[in-house]
Residue, then its C-alpha position, 0 to 999 in steps of 0.5 A: x531512478x531505478x535501472x530499467x533492467x532492475x524494474x523489468x526484473x521486479x515485474x517478472x518476479x512479481x508475475x512468476x510469484x503470482x503465477x506460482x501462488x495461484x497454480x502450484x502452492x496448495x498450502x491451506x494456510x495461504x489466504x487470498x494473496x495479491x502480490x502488490x510489488x517487488x523491490x530488488x536491490x541494486x545488485x539483484x541479490x535480494x528481493x522484497x515481495x510486498x503482498x496483501x491478504x484479503x482474508x479468504x482461504x483457497x476454497x473461498x470461505x471468508x476467514x476473519x481469524x486473528x491469526x489468519x495474516x500470520x498463517x499466510x506469512x508462515x505459508x509464504x515463508x515455507x514456500x520461499x525455496x520453491x518460489x526462488x527456484x522457479x524464479x531462477x529457472x524461468x529468468x536464468x539469472x546468474x544469482x537468484x535473489x533471496x526472497x523476503x515477504x512483507x505485508x503491504x500496509x498501503x491498504x491500511x494507510x489509505x484507509x487512515x487517510x480517508x478517515x482523516x479526509x472525512x474528519x477534515x470535511x466534517x470540520x469544514x462543514x461545521x465551520x461553514x455553518x458557524x460562519x453563516x451567522x457571523x459578523x465582522x468584529x469591527x468594520x468589514x474593511x479594517x485598513x485605513x484609506x488615504x481619502x479618509x485621512x484627508x477628510x479629518 
């Protein structure tokens, strides 16, 4: 169970970073970044910021370059000091947490889960087709009944 104060601080840090990325950070390497969450340690000294990169540059162009995610990570890394000082100024904490940025893998995980579910649905549909023409190997009811034993 997360401390309510820590949870509130995590939300505030996420909002501050998102605002700063939108308005003040003008790095051309920075793509269309969304802050998906912040995890703060119990003592408040370290914050892990999770982000996704949707593959667009600041001017709106699609960028499918293989190094685009690496460029975004480098841009966030170079802006870490400015973001940390903004968090310290706006929140007035005794200790401003050290920031580390992690690419959020929930989008890829969700996509993989959807693929697995599609495979399961296809297997179920194939099984239903096979089941239509099938019949029992023996009797429909394989269990003995007491009344059958009495007749013999």
